[in-house]
N, C-alpha and C positions, 0 to 999 in steps of 0.2 A: 307780781306787782304787790308792793307793800303800802298800805295806807297808814297815815298817822292815827294814833289812838283816838283823837278827837272825832274822827269820822266813823268809828265803829258802831255807834248807836244809830246812825242813819241807814234807812233801807237802801239796797242797791239792786239794780236790774241784773239778773244773772245771765242775760243774753249779751248785753253790751257793756256791763260793769260800770254804768253811770250811776252816781249817787244822787239821792233826793232827800228833801227835808222831812217828808212824811209819807205814809202809805198811800194817801190819796193822790199825790203827785206821781208816785210810782205807778199806780193803776192807770192814770191818765196817759202816762208815757207808754206803757205796754199796750194799751188799747189803740194808740195812735201809730206808734212806730213799729210794733211787732205783731200787729193784728193778724197777718197772714200765718205766722208761726203758731199762734194759739188756735186759730181756726183749723189748721191742718192737723194739729195734735189733740183736738177736742175729743175725738172718739177713742183715742188711745188711753185716756186717763180712766182706767178701771181700778176700783178699790176692792181688791180681793187679796187673800193671803198668798204669799209667795210659796212655791213648792218647797216643802221641807219645814214650813212653819209649824210650831207646836201650839195648840190651844191649851191655855191653863184655865181651869174652872175655879 
């Protein structure tokens, strides 16, 4: 699906691809419509290096 260039600055839900005016409306949408998805994947979001990542000092 290709969106017109005027919509590229608006945030978009990556689950249902619906566009919103600002981030607050996107957060409200995700909390209401996709609450089950985020609750089920809550524990899977770990922030650690992937295997093979190299640390640069």
